Backbone bond lengths (Angstrom), bond angles and torsions (degrees), N, CA, C in turn:
res aa  C-N    CA-C-N  psi(-1)  N-CA   C-N-CA  omega(-1)  CA-C   N-CA-C  phi
1 M - - - 1.471 - - 1.506 109.87 -
2 T 1.311 118.12 128.48 1.449 122.68 -177.30 1.533 110.08 -81.11
3 S 1.282 116.85 143.06 1.482 121.91 178.95 1.515 110.05 -85.90
4 F 1.319 114.62 150.17 1.466 120.62 -179.61 1.506 110.03 -78.07
5 S 1.318 116.18 135.22 1.470 121.46 178.15 1.525 109.60 -124.59
6 P 1.344 116.72 125.60 1.479 118.98 178.08 1.507 113.31 -60.69
7 V 1.337 117.35 -25.24 1.456 120.87 -178.81 1.530 110.79 -61.51
8 K 1.339 116.79 -31.44 1.446 120.06 -177.50 1.525 113.11 -65.89
9 I 1.344 117.23 -27.91 1.460 119.60 -178.67 1.519 111.52 -101.57
10 F 1.347 118.06 1.87 1.474 120.52 -177.66 1.506 112.88 -57.55
11 P 1.358 119.49 -44.38 1.467 119.18 -179.54 1.492 114.42 -62.92
12 L 1.345 118.95 -16.46 1.462 121.94 -178.99 1.517 112.80 -92.01
13 L 1.352 117.90 -11.27 1.454 120.47 -173.59 1.534 111.92 -68.95
14 L 1.361 117.17 -42.18 1.466 120.54 -178.18 1.522 112.65 -63.54
15 P 1.343 120.10 -50.68 1.459 118.47 176.95 1.509 113.08 -62.71
16 A 1.354 117.83 -35.74 1.451 120.21 179.12 1.523 110.71 -64.02
17 A 1.354 116.51 -43.66 1.471 120.51 178.55 1.530 111.35 -64.03
18 F 1.345 115.35 -40.30 1.459 119.90 179.40 1.536 111.31 -61.29
19 L 1.334 117.02 -46.23 1.452 121.28 -179.02 1.541 110.82 -67.78
20 L 1.343 118.16 -35.18 1.445 120.92 179.44 1.529 110.31 -65.95
21 I 1.340 116.60 -46.82 1.473 120.19 179.12 1.516 110.13 -63.56
22 L 1.316 116.86 -42.24 1.462 120.67 178.37 1.521 111.61 -58.98
23 G 1.334 116.81 -43.97 1.465 120.82 -177.01 1.505 113.60 -70.06
24 I 1.358 117.18 -33.16 1.479 120.60 -173.50 1.523 112.40 -90.44
25 V 1.324 116.18 -43.26 1.471 120.57 -169.73 1.513 113.82 -99.48
26 W 1.317 116.25 -48.22 1.480 118.97 -166.17 1.520 112.34 -94.36
27 L 1.318 118.92 -42.41 1.454 120.96 -170.04 1.521 115.12 -69.39
28 P 1.369 121.33 -37.76 1.460 118.71 -177.06 1.528 114.24 -56.90
29 G 1.329 118.49 -31.02 1.453 120.56 179.99 1.516 113.79 -84.77
30 R 1.333 116.86 -1.38 1.461 120.17 -176.97 1.519 109.83 -136.27
31 L 1.305 114.43 52.77 1.469 119.15 -178.03 1.528 112.06 -65.39
32 E 1.345 115.87 -18.83 1.471 117.52 178.69 1.509 111.52 -65.08
33 L 1.339 117.32 -18.40 1.469 119.97 179.08 1.506 112.22 -71.36
34 L 1.325 116.52 -12.72 1.471 120.42 176.57 1.522 111.84 -85.99
35 D 1.341 117.75 3.95 1.465 119.85 178.66 1.524 109.48 -63.39
36 N 1.320 114.57 163.24 1.472 120.39 -177.00 1.508 112.41 -58.88
37 A 1.361 116.75 -36.46 1.469 119.71 -178.00 1.519 111.20 -61.60
38 Y 1.335 116.79 -44.01 1.458 119.23 179.32 1.520 112.32 -69.35
39 L 1.336 115.37 -40.13 1.465 118.25 179.58 1.523 110.91 -65.48
40 H 1.338 115.93 -37.60 1.466 119.08 177.03 1.514 111.00 -64.90
41 S 1.369 116.57 -41.10 1.459 119.94 177.69 1.534 111.02 -63.52
42 F 1.331 115.86 -41.26 1.473 120.68 178.74 1.546 110.21 -61.58
43 K 1.325 116.12 -46.10 1.463 119.90 -178.83 1.531 110.56 -63.95
44 A 1.348 116.87 -42.86 1.460 119.30 -179.82 1.525 111.18 -65.29
45 S 1.337 116.98 -40.04 1.466 120.56 179.12 1.526 111.11 -64.82
46 F 1.321 116.68 -44.97 1.465 121.07 179.41 1.526 111.77 -60.71
47 I 1.313 116.44 -47.92 1.467 119.24 -178.66 1.538 109.91 -65.74
48 G 1.345 116.92 -39.03 1.476 119.12 179.97 1.523 112.47 -63.05
49 I 1.356 116.61 -46.17 1.467 119.83 -179.60 1.526 110.23 -65.54
50 L 1.325 116.56 -42.79 1.464 121.01 -178.38 1.521 111.40 -63.29
51 L 1.324 116.08 -45.74 1.466 119.39 -179.43 1.521 112.02 -68.00
52 E 1.336 116.79 -30.44 1.451 120.57 177.39 1.539 111.20 -68.98
53 A 1.316 116.59 -36.68 1.474 120.88 -174.47 1.516 113.00 -88.01
54 L 1.329 119.14 -33.54 1.454 121.79 -173.47 1.535 114.42 -56.41
55 P 1.333 119.22 -43.12 1.481 117.28 179.28 1.514 113.15 -60.40
56 F 1.337 116.81 -33.86 1.461 119.49 -179.42 1.526 111.44 -73.88
57 V 1.355 116.80 -36.89 1.452 120.19 175.12 1.514 110.03 -63.07
58 L 1.341 116.03 -42.98 1.452 120.30 179.14 1.530 111.27 -64.85
59 A 1.350 116.31 -40.50 1.475 119.01 178.71 1.513 111.02 -64.42
60 G 1.338 117.01 -40.67 1.456 119.54 177.61 1.499 112.56 -65.46
61 A 1.343 117.55 -40.12 1.474 120.60 177.81 1.506 111.14 -65.35
62 L 1.347 117.56 -38.72 1.464 120.38 179.79 1.521 110.99 -67.18
63 L 1.371 116.68 -45.47 1.465 119.40 176.95 1.518 111.21 -60.14
64 S 1.343 115.86 -40.93 1.472 120.03 178.00 1.524 111.53 -59.43
65 S 1.334 116.64 -43.56 1.457 120.43 -178.57 1.520 112.08 -68.98
66 L 1.323 117.47 -39.14 1.457 120.23 177.06 1.522 111.30 -62.92
67 L 1.333 116.20 -39.91 1.465 119.76 176.58 1.520 110.37 -64.77
68 R 1.319 116.30 -41.54 1.479 120.26 -178.32 1.512 111.86 -61.09
69 V 1.339 116.70 -41.68 1.452 120.84 -171.44 1.513 113.13 -88.04
70 F 1.349 117.60 -40.41 1.459 120.59 -167.89 1.531 115.06 -106.45
71 V 1.336 118.96 -19.90 1.462 120.76 -174.81 1.526 109.34 -100.21
72 P 1.322 118.70 119.73 1.472 121.16 176.78 1.517 111.72 -63.64
73 D 1.330 115.89 147.35 1.456 119.91 -178.57 1.511 112.27 -58.72
74 E 1.318 118.08 -40.82 1.453 120.87 -175.09 1.540 112.30 -68.17
75 M 1.342 117.62 -21.18 1.468 119.94 -179.15 1.535 110.50 -67.71
76 I 1.337 117.51 -45.21 1.457 121.00 178.93 1.530 110.41 -61.85
77 S 1.340 116.00 -44.64 1.457 120.76 -179.88 1.521 111.69 -60.78
78 R 1.351 115.71 -35.56 1.445 120.60 -176.90 1.531 111.74 -71.31
79 W 1.326 117.26 -30.64 1.476 120.26 -178.14 1.518 112.52 -74.29
80 I 1.321 118.24 -30.80 1.449 121.82 -170.64 1.541 109.94 -83.94
81 P 1.336 117.20 126.95 1.476 118.99 176.83 1.531 112.35 -59.56
82 R 1.304 116.85 150.77 1.458 121.70 -176.39 1.526 112.31 -77.22
83 R 1.323 116.86 -36.80 1.460 120.34 -177.88 1.538 110.73 -79.85
84 P 1.331 117.77 146.63 1.484 119.68 -171.11 1.531 114.50 -64.14
85 V 1.332 118.52 -43.24 1.463 119.59 -175.08 1.544 111.18 -65.36
86 P 1.363 120.03 -50.47 1.466 117.96 175.46 1.530 113.06 -61.05
87 A 1.348 117.18 -33.46 1.466 119.26 179.17 1.516 111.84 -67.16
88 I 1.337 116.75 -38.23 1.464 120.02 178.21 1.540 109.98 -68.43
89 L 1.311 117.43 -41.58 1.473 120.29 176.46 1.517 110.44 -61.03
90 F 1.325 117.33 -40.22 1.464 122.26 177.20 1.527 109.69 -60.00
91 A 1.339 117.81 -43.58 1.462 121.35 -179.25 1.515 111.58 -65.31
92 C 1.330 117.72 -36.82 1.464 121.29 178.60 1.532 111.15 -64.88
93 L 1.311 117.23 -32.36 1.468 120.69 179.94 1.509 112.87 -81.54
94 L 1.342 119.01 -14.13 1.453 121.52 -179.20 1.522 112.15 -61.68
95 G 1.341 116.12 -29.03 1.460 118.99 -179.32 1.514 112.87 -63.15
96 V 1.324 117.75 -28.68 1.461 120.90 176.89 1.517 110.11 -69.35
97 L 1.331 116.73 -36.51 1.474 121.18 -179.88 1.514 112.00 -81.91
98 F 1.351 117.71 -35.25 1.448 122.35 179.49 1.530 109.03 -123.49
99 P 1.353 117.69 79.43 1.468 119.75 -178.33 1.524 111.99 -75.56
100 V 1.338 116.59 69.65 1.454 122.89 -179.17 1.514 109.53 -94.24
101 C 1.333 117.34 134.75 1.450 121.51 176.57 1.523 109.46 -66.23
102 E 1.351 116.14 161.16 1.463 119.31 -178.89 1.504 112.55 -60.78
103 C 1.341 117.88 -24.19 1.455 120.77 179.93 1.539 112.22 -65.64
104 G 1.325 116.01 -32.40 1.445 119.89 -179.10 1.508 114.64 -102.31
105 M 1.356 117.10 6.30 1.442 121.00 -173.56 1.542 112.68 -75.81
106 I 1.318 118.17 -37.72 1.460 121.04 -171.33 1.540 112.46 -63.81
107 P 1.324 119.24 -50.79 1.479 117.24 178.65 1.517 112.98 -61.37
108 L 1.337 117.81 -36.40 1.456 120.05 177.56 1.518 111.52 -64.83
109 V 1.325 117.23 -44.83 1.448 121.52 -177.88 1.537 111.14 -68.11
110 R 1.320 116.25 -36.86 1.455 118.68 177.94 1.528 110.85 -58.73
111 R 1.305 116.32 -40.89 1.459 120.16 178.88 1.538 111.56 -70.30
112 L 1.325 116.57 -38.44 1.472 119.87 177.67 1.531 111.36 -62.77
113 I 1.333 116.45 -39.25 1.489 118.82 178.47 1.526 109.79 -63.26
114 H 1.333 116.83 -44.27 1.458 119.76 -179.83 1.546 112.28 -70.74
115 K 1.317 116.57 -16.03 1.457 120.15 174.94 1.522 113.61 -89.23
116 G 1.332 116.07 -0.97 1.459 119.21 175.05 1.522 115.35 120.46
117 M 1.343 119.44 -1.60 1.456 121.20 179.39 1.538 109.24 -71.93
118 P 1.326 119.53 126.65 1.464 120.87 175.30 1.525 112.54 -58.29
119 V 1.322 116.50 150.65 1.454 120.71 -176.11 1.526 111.99 -61.57
120 Y 1.329 117.43 -41.13 1.450 119.59 -178.48 1.530 112.40 -65.75
121 V 1.343 116.66 -33.10 1.458 120.63 175.79 1.517 110.28 -70.34
122 A 1.325 116.89 -40.57 1.474 121.19 179.53 1.517 109.92 -63.57
123 I 1.309 118.99 -40.15 1.465 121.61 179.82 1.513 110.30 -65.74
124 V 1.310 117.85 -39.88 1.479 120.86 175.87 1.524 109.66 -59.64
125 F 1.325 116.99 -42.91 1.465 120.26 178.82 1.529 111.13 -65.31
126 I 1.353 117.92 -39.53 1.460 120.72 177.21 1.529 110.98 -60.71
127 L 1.332 116.97 -41.16 1.459 120.87 -176.28 1.515 113.40 -78.04
128 S 1.338 117.26 -40.13 1.444 120.43 -173.13 1.531 113.61 -91.71
129 G 1.334 117.27 -32.34 1.460 120.47 -173.76 1.516 115.43 -56.10
130 P 1.365 118.60 -44.29 1.475 119.47 -178.92 1.537 113.85 -68.98
131 I 1.336 118.96 -12.06 1.464 119.90 -177.95 1.531 111.01 -115.26
132 L 1.321 117.85 -44.20 1.470 120.83 -175.04 1.529 110.40 -84.46
133 N 1.331 114.66 66.15 1.460 119.86 174.11 1.525 108.94 -144.82
134 P 1.293 118.11 157.67 1.484 120.67 -172.96 1.510 113.67 -64.07
135 V 1.322 118.70 -29.32 1.462 119.92 -179.84 1.527 111.45 -65.58
136 V 1.326 116.73 -46.95 1.470 120.79 -179.11 1.526 110.39 -68.79
137 Y 1.320 117.07 -38.55 1.471 119.28 177.62 1.528 110.78 -61.28
138 G 1.322 116.71 -43.34 1.466 119.96 179.65 1.510 111.32 -64.41
139 A 1.345 118.31 -40.37 1.461 120.96 178.33 1.513 111.44 -65.09
140 T 1.334 116.70 -40.52 1.475 120.38 -178.65 1.514 111.83 -68.81
141 I 1.315 117.55 -42.64 1.472 120.09 -179.69 1.526 110.44 -67.99
142 T 1.326 116.84 -27.78 1.462 121.00 176.35 1.521 111.28 -73.32
143 A 1.327 116.78 -41.35 1.471 120.58 -178.54 1.513 111.23 -69.31
144 F 1.335 118.35 -29.92 1.474 121.98 -178.76 1.523 109.85 -117.51
145 R 1.308 115.66 58.10 1.479 120.07 -179.83 1.505 113.17 -58.11
146 T 1.346 115.72 -37.57 1.473 119.52 -178.01 1.530 112.10 -87.22
147 H 1.320 117.73 -8.91 1.460 121.88 179.51 1.533 109.92 -134.91
148 P 1.343 117.92 64.17 1.463 120.08 -176.95 1.515 113.43 -63.20
149 E 1.328 117.55 -18.26 1.462 119.75 179.96 1.532 111.25 -61.47
150 L 1.346 116.92 -26.82 1.456 120.09 178.77 1.525 111.14 -68.77
151 A 1.331 116.47 -34.38 1.475 119.30 176.15 1.515 110.83 -66.38
152 Y 1.344 116.77 -43.74 1.465 119.70 179.09 1.539 110.94 -65.61
153 A 1.339 115.64 -39.89 1.465 119.45 179.82 1.525 111.32 -66.43
154 R 1.345 116.69 -35.11 1.474 119.64 178.34 1.521 110.63 -62.92
155 M 1.321 117.24 -45.61 1.452 120.27 179.42 1.536 110.85 -63.94
156 G 1.332 116.73 -43.68 1.455 120.67 -178.29 1.516 113.09 -65.69
157 L 1.345 116.89 -43.68 1.452 119.46 -179.16 1.523 111.11 -69.44
158 A 1.318 117.68 -38.67 1.474 120.54 177.98 1.536 110.49 -60.72
159 F 1.329 115.57 -42.52 1.477 119.07 178.44 1.528 110.42 -63.98
160 A 1.352 117.78 -45.04 1.449 121.05 -177.55 1.524 111.47 -63.83
161 V 1.341 116.55 -44.26 1.470 120.72 -178.76 1.528 110.53 -63.36
162 A 1.330 117.08 -46.07 1.473 120.53 179.89 1.523 110.72 -62.79
163 F 1.318 116.91 -40.83 1.472 121.49 -178.32 1.526 109.73 -64.90
164 I 1.338 117.66 -47.74 1.465 121.03 -177.26 1.521 110.85 -64.96
165 I 1.330 117.71 -44.81 1.468 120.28 -178.89 1.521 110.29 -66.82
166 G 1.331 117.13 -36.75 1.468 119.62 176.57 1.525 111.77 -59.22
167 L 1.338 116.31 -44.03 1.471 119.66 177.53 1.531 112.39 -64.68
168 I 1.329 116.78 -40.80 1.467 119.96 179.84 1.534 110.16 -62.47
169 V 1.328 116.12 -45.93 1.465 119.22 179.24 1.512 111.20 -64.51
170 Y 1.312 117.18 -38.08 1.467 120.22 178.81 1.521 111.74 -59.99
171 F 1.336 117.53 -41.81 1.451 120.11 -176.06 1.541 113.85 -86.57
172 T 1.347 118.02 -16.87 1.473 119.83 -176.01 1.517 113.46 -107.20
173 N 1.325 119.05 -25.08 1.458 120.43 -174.65 1.530 110.13 -90.54
174 T 1.331 115.85 121.44 1.464 120.64 -177.69 1.534 112.25 -115.15
175 K 1.345 118.38 -18.53 1.462 121.58 -178.79 1.539 108.35 -121.79
176 S 1.313 115.53 161.38 1.446 119.94 179.08 1.535 109.99 -66.88
177 P 1.340 119.05 126.00 1.456 120.68 -179.36 1.544 112.15 -91.30
178 L 1.301 118.26 3.90 1.461 121.32 -175.33 1.548 110.92 -74.34
179 R 1.321 115.93 143.41 1.460 120.03 175.89 1.533 111.00 -68.71
180 L 1.337 116.86 -40.05 1.465 121.96 -179.18 1.501 109.43 -117.01
181 S 1.300 116.53 138.03 1.473 120.84 176.29 1.531 108.21 -78.65
182 A 1.325 115.78 165.91 1.460 120.65 176.87 1.526 111.02 -60.57
183 R 1.336 117.60 -36.24 1.468 119.61 -178.64 1.523 110.21 -68.06
184 Q 1.340 117.43 -41.74 1.471 119.79 178.67 1.519 111.34 -63.00
185 E 1.334 116.48 -41.12 1.465 120.04 -176.01 1.507 112.74 -75.87
186 N 1.320 116.50 -29.84 1.469 121.76 -176.22 1.499 113.37 -98.40
187 G 1.362 117.86 8.94 1.448 120.12 -172.69 1.504 113.98 -60.96
188 V 1.351 117.33 -27.17 1.462 120.23 -177.12 1.514 112.46 -102.97
189 D 1.336 118.31 4.58 1.455 120.25 -173.94 1.527 112.40 -61.97
190 H 1.361 117.92 -50.88 1.453 119.93 -175.27 1.509 110.97 -66.41
191 H 1.328 117.45 -35.45 1.457 121.10 179.77 1.527 110.12 -64.41
192 Q 1.355 116.96 -44.18 1.456 119.80 -178.68 1.527 110.89 -69.30
193 S 1.356 117.27 -36.94 1.448 119.81 179.78 1.523 110.83 -65.82
194 A 1.356 115.14 -37.62 1.468 117.37 -179.69 1.522 111.48 -67.73
195 R 1.311 116.71 -32.62 1.461 119.69 -177.06 1.526 111.76 -74.50
196 G 1.330 118.47 -41.08 1.450 118.54 -173.66 1.514 115.32 -131.69
197 G 1.317 117.90 5.21 1.445 119.90 -178.53 1.512 111.76 80.83
198 K 1.325 115.01 -179.47 1.472 121.05 -174.64 1.513 112.40 -69.07
199 A 1.328 117.54 -36.43 1.460 119.90 -179.17 1.522 109.95 -63.56
200 A 1.342 116.79 -43.97 1.466 119.87 179.41 1.528 110.28 -65.78
201 A 1.336 116.42 -37.08 1.468 120.46 179.80 1.532 110.60 -62.96
202 V 1.340 118.08 -37.59 1.455 121.34 178.01 1.529 110.33 -61.05
203 F 1.326 117.70 -45.07 1.474 120.29 -178.87 1.522 110.94 -67.62
204 V 1.325 117.42 -39.55 1.466 120.75 -179.70 1.527 110.59 -64.42
205 H 1.339 116.96 -46.89 1.462 120.91 -179.07 1.519 111.10 -67.42
206 T 1.330 116.52 -37.60 1.466 119.33 178.83 1.529 111.05 -62.14
207 S 1.316 117.25 -45.06 1.467 120.79 179.91 1.525 110.51 -65.45
208 D 1.342 118.32 -39.32 1.461 120.45 178.61 1.514 111.36 -63.52
209 E 1.317 117.34 -46.48 1.459 121.71 179.81 1.525 111.52 -64.41
210 F 1.329 115.53 -41.10 1.476 121.15 -177.14 1.531 110.81 -63.24
211 F 1.343 117.47 -45.91 1.457 119.62 -177.72 1.535 111.70 -76.23
212 E 1.334 116.45 -27.47 1.473 119.77 175.38 1.519 110.06 -64.41
213 M 1.334 118.48 -47.54 1.449 121.32 -179.55 1.530 112.22 -78.94
214 G 1.336 116.85 -26.70 1.463 120.26 -174.87 1.511 113.78 -63.68
215 K 1.346 117.54 -33.99 1.468 119.13 -177.74 1.525 111.23 -66.42
216 Y 1.342 116.25 -35.61 1.470 119.71 176.63 1.511 111.06 -73.02
217 L 1.321 116.45 -35.44 1.465 120.55 177.49 1.525 111.03 -62.06
218 I 1.335 118.05 -43.53 1.457 121.12 -178.35 1.513 111.49 -65.22
219 I 1.337 118.18 -40.85 1.467 120.77 176.66 1.534 110.30 -59.81
220 G 1.334 115.89 -45.95 1.453 119.87 178.81 1.509 113.03 -62.29
221 C 1.336 116.39 -40.78 1.473 120.11 179.60 1.518 111.51 -65.54
222 L 1.330 117.94 -37.64 1.467 121.06 178.59 1.524 111.28 -61.23
223 L 1.340 116.68 -49.08 1.457 119.33 179.10 1.516 112.83 -68.19
224 T 1.318 116.97 -38.29 1.459 119.99 -179.94 1.522 111.64 -63.68
225 S 1.331 116.54 -45.13 1.473 119.63 -179.25 1.533 110.63 -66.81
226 G 1.347 117.61 -33.67 1.455 119.47 176.97 1.526 111.45 -64.82
227 I 1.319 116.44 -41.21 1.477 120.51 -179.55 1.526 109.47 -67.88
228 Q 1.319 117.58 -42.93 1.468 120.95 -179.73 1.528 111.18 -63.61
229 T 1.324 117.18 -32.29 1.468 120.75 -177.00 1.512 112.65 -80.13
230 F 1.339 117.34 -42.57 1.462 120.40 -168.62 1.533 114.26 -107.43
231 M 1.326 118.92 -0.25 1.459 120.74 -177.27 1.539 110.25 -68.90
232 V 1.320 115.89 130.18 1.464 121.82 177.73 1.506 109.13 -80.85
233 Q 1.331 117.88 133.30 1.458 122.73 -174.63 1.521 114.39 -112.81
234 D 1.347 117.02 10.40 1.464 120.19 -176.04 1.537 112.94 -65.66
235 S 1.321 116.73 -31.46 1.479 119.43 -172.68 1.513 113.11 -99.56
236 L 1.336 119.31 14.46 1.454 120.59 -177.18 1.536 112.17 -62.67
237 A 1.318 116.91 -40.13 1.468 119.34 -179.13 1.525 111.17 -63.41
238 A 1.342 116.48 -39.69 1.470 120.44 179.36 1.525 110.49 -65.23
239 I 1.330 117.23 -41.06 1.457 120.58 178.91 1.510 110.85 -65.39
240 G 1.342 117.00 -41.40 1.456 120.47 -178.70 1.515 113.01 -64.53
241 G 1.332 117.86 -22.20 1.448 120.05 179.75 1.509 113.95 -81.07
242 K 1.334 118.34 -9.09 1.461 122.27 178.48 1.512 109.55 -94.57
243 P 1.346 119.06 123.56 1.457 121.54 -173.51 1.534 113.38 -53.33
244 L 1.329 117.84 -60.55 1.448 120.11 -177.65 1.509 112.51 -78.70
245 G 1.322 116.40 -32.34 1.467 120.21 179.58 1.505 112.94 -58.99
246 S 1.341 116.80 -37.14 1.458 120.19 179.71 1.518 111.99 -65.56
247 Y 1.338 116.83 -35.72 1.481 120.82 178.90 1.528 110.09 -67.11
248 F 1.332 116.04 -49.32 1.461 119.09 -177.81 1.537 111.08 -64.95
249 F 1.333 115.71 -36.27 1.450 119.37 179.65 1.545 110.74 -65.30
250 M 1.322 116.16 -48.57 1.477 119.78 -177.10 1.534 111.38 -67.90
251 M 1.340 117.41 -35.23 1.442 119.89 178.00 1.534 110.63 -70.07
252 G 1.344 116.27 -40.90 1.459 118.88 174.71 1.511 112.80 -63.96
253 L 1.336 115.87 -36.48 1.439 120.31 178.68 1.544 111.27 -66.33
254 A 1.348 114.76 -41.15 1.466 119.17 177.56 1.527 111.49 -60.78
255 F 1.342 115.67 -41.48 1.457 120.10 178.81 1.525 112.01 -63.98
256 L 1.309 116.92 -42.64 1.479 120.25 -174.43 1.516 112.90 -80.20
257 L 1.338 117.46 -37.99 1.464 118.76 -177.33 1.534 112.34 -71.84
258 S 1.324 117.43 -30.26 1.477 121.54 174.87 1.524 112.07 55.12
259 L 1.329 115.63 49.43 1.456 119.73 -179.09 1.523 110.23 -80.02
260 C 1.327 115.39 156.51 1.450 120.29 175.62 1.519 109.49 -70.94
261 S 1.326 117.00 148.95 1.469 120.61 -176.22 1.522 112.01 -68.75
262 T 1.328 118.32 -16.35 1.451 121.15 177.28 1.529 112.39 -85.09
263 S 1.336 117.78 -8.29 1.462 120.18 -176.31 1.519 112.89 -124.98
264 D 1.323 119.47 -13.31 1.473 119.89 -173.15 1.519 112.34 -69.13
265 A 1.328 117.90 -25.62 1.464 120.17 178.40 1.534 111.67 -62.90
266 F 1.308 117.35 -35.71 1.470 121.26 179.31 1.535 110.84 -68.61
267 V 1.341 117.18 -34.97 1.464 120.75 173.86 1.523 110.12 -68.49
268 A 1.324 117.21 -43.84 1.474 120.83 179.67 1.526 111.66 -61.09
269 S 1.322 116.97 -35.80 1.445 119.38 -177.07 1.521 112.97 -65.35
270 T 1.349 117.57 -22.60 1.475 120.66 177.62 1.518 111.97 -70.59
271 F 1.343 117.94 -17.63 1.450 122.27 178.94 1.530 112.18 -98.16
272 L 1.321 117.44 9.01 1.456 121.04 -169.36 1.530 112.36 -61.24
273 H 1.316 117.94 -37.24 1.462 120.90 -174.76 1.544 112.33 -93.12
274 A 1.320 117.42 -4.66 1.461 120.33 -178.82 1.535 112.92 -110.47
275 F 1.327 117.82 -20.89 1.468 122.86 -175.37 1.513 109.70 -125.72
276 P 1.350 116.85 150.11 1.478 120.01 176.00 1.516 112.18 -64.19
277 A 1.320 116.39 152.05 1.459 120.79 -176.09 1.530 112.52 -61.12
278 G 1.349 116.38 -33.19 1.457 119.33 -179.76 1.510 112.67 -63.29
279 S 1.331 117.69 -36.37 1.459 120.34 179.67 1.531 110.59 -71.60
280 L 1.335 118.03 -32.91 1.465 120.40 174.64 1.519 110.68 -66.45
281 L 1.332 116.11 -37.16 1.466 120.72 176.60 1.532 110.01 -62.82
282 A 1.336 116.24 -44.67 1.478 120.01 178.00 1.517 110.83 -60.18
283 F 1.336 117.31 -39.93 1.469 121.93 178.07 1.537 111.09 -60.21
284 M 1.328 116.69 -45.07 1.483 120.53 -174.56 1.527 112.54 -76.99
285 V 1.334 117.53 -21.87 1.472 119.22 -179.91 1.537 110.78 -92.19
286 L 1.332 116.46 -41.74 1.465 118.91 -177.51 1.538 111.39 -67.92
287 G 1.320 117.35 -44.65 1.463 121.46 -173.74 1.518 113.94 -51.03
288 P 1.345 119.26 -55.37 1.465 119.42 179.19 1.524 114.51 -65.99
289 M 1.329 116.09 -23.80 1.478 119.06 179.96 1.517 112.07 -85.63
290 L 1.326 117.04 -35.27 1.467 120.21 -174.41 1.521 109.14 -153.64
291 D 1.313 116.96 96.25 1.451 120.89 170.15 1.551 108.26 -123.52
292 F 1.302 116.59 -177.62 1.464 118.88 -172.80 1.527 111.59 -64.25
293 K 1.343 116.53 -41.80 1.469 119.04 -177.86 1.520 111.39 -64.71
294 N 1.326 117.79 -51.00 1.484 116.62 -176.55 1.521 112.86 -77.47
295 A 1.362 118.44 -15.45 1.454 119.63 171.43 1.528 109.92 -64.95
296 L 1.332 115.99 -43.62 1.463 119.72 176.51 1.528 110.90 -63.63
297 M 1.320 116.27 -40.36 1.466 119.57 -179.65 1.544 110.73 -67.28
298 L 1.339 116.29 -39.58 1.464 119.02 177.15 1.509 111.74 -64.39
299 L 1.341 117.14 -36.27 1.462 120.35 176.38 1.531 111.48 -66.86
300 S 1.321 116.51 -26.22 1.468 118.99 176.39 1.543 111.73 -79.22
301 L 1.330 116.73 -21.56 1.454 120.88 -178.45 1.511 111.85 -92.64
302 F 1.346 117.78 -44.92 1.459 122.80 -175.62 1.528 111.45 -106.08
303 K 1.291 115.73 158.11 1.456 121.17 172.49 1.511 109.99 -62.62
304 T 1.348 116.19 150.84 1.456 120.81 -170.06 1.523 112.05 -59.01
305 R 1.332 117.81 -45.24 1.468 120.70 -177.36 1.522 111.66 -61.37
306 F 1.325 116.23 -43.47 1.461 119.16 -179.42 1.513 109.88 -68.77
307 A 1.330 118.98 -39.67 1.460 122.08 179.84 1.511 110.82 -61.79
308 L 1.344 118.02 -43.77 1.470 121.05 179.45 1.528 110.95 -65.38
309 F 1.331 116.62 -37.72 1.471 119.93 175.56 1.529 110.23 -62.82
310 L 1.306 116.66 -40.75 1.465 120.91 178.40 1.519 111.13 -65.09
311 F 1.335 117.58 -41.29 1.464 121.20 177.41 1.522 110.94 -58.75
312 F 1.348 116.15 -44.10 1.478 120.03 -179.85 1.530 110.42 -63.03
313 L 1.329 117.17 -43.42 1.456 120.38 179.32 1.521 111.34 -60.71
314 I 1.311 117.64 -44.96 1.456 121.92 -177.85 1.530 110.12 -62.78
315 F 1.328 116.22 -50.89 1.471 119.70 -176.22 1.509 111.00 -62.05
316 S 1.342 117.80 -49.52 1.467 120.88 -175.61 1.514 111.30 -66.73
317 T 1.317 118.86 -39.81 1.468 121.02 -178.09 1.509 110.75 -69.71
318 V 1.331 118.00 -40.60 1.461 120.04 178.37 1.523 110.79 -65.81
319 F 1.339 116.03 -41.19 1.465 119.63 -179.66 1.526 111.57 -62.23
320 I 1.322 116.31 -50.82 1.462 121.15 -178.62 1.530 110.07 -62.66
321 G 1.339 116.47 -43.80 1.457 119.57 -178.85 1.512 113.97 -65.86
322 S 1.325 117.81 -39.32 1.460 120.27 -179.24 1.529 110.81 -71.89
323 V 1.336 117.92 -37.14 1.464 120.38 176.09 1.532 110.07 -64.21
324 W 1.310 116.71 -42.88 1.472 121.01 179.92 1.526 112.05 -65.02
325 M 1.339 117.08 -40.56 1.473 120.69 -179.17 1.487 113.13 -77.49
326 S 1.342 118.61 -14.66 1.465 119.62 -178.82 1.526 112.51 -63.00
327 G 1.345 116.93 -22.89 1.455 119.92 177.91 1.525 113.80 -66.87
328 W 1.342 117.29 -19.18 1.463 121.97 -179.55 1.505 112.77 -104.10
329 L 1.316 118.69 2.88 1.465 122.35 -177.65 1.527 111.67 -102.98
């Protein structure tokens, strides 16, 4: 008989608290939001976000399964440089070779760690991969045709944040932060391969990874679509006029909206005339690194203490970097 662990329900506490507060405090005074028009908008937003993210989750799960079945452990270890700085630079360039959205990054990285990738290198890949790739650069330069410097600044800040956090994790992390060890996760691999061969094992592992990440994705999509539907926008101009307030607002918005890294630049461009450029930069860098969906996925991959430490590093480094770079924008 398995023992109950509060850690298993931790990812559900935030959405549960949000829905409870919404039902008790906010919703009774705004019953008009339950009209068909709002519900239709909520449904359309939820389906749109979910359909946008699902292909990337599936792609990440498939890549993870192919690595698990066909790539020997020693091959991954052999590719990665031994010294931290070259290894971090190598991880930053992986996004060009594997342009996976943040939605599909976690299952892929979990498999890379179990194949021998150091944790600090994997975290750099998680942070830089969704931004430092040609697809996202093209989308950003298209969204900011009249301000291409924002596209260059996005790439530069993403690289700097990933590099700094990679070094911090390298020097501070001494134990494995993973929830499951490679032996626990791979315990059924040989049995499944013997039953159906490698092709069958790929499909089995892909479905397991997909449904494991999918439950966190759905929770994130529900909250994100609710915020997009019911958020009041009357005070945006007032918030944009406050120097620090605009940064915190845009970073919080990036976390809650959970947009894909290939589309968030187009959302940021709509705030161009109301918010300072530095806050838009913070929005475009923080979102792919830490939004509601991948925060839940990171909590499923790493132990809670390490994940919270990582969240703090991401938020503080992006904030400081975007404020510092705002002087050149």
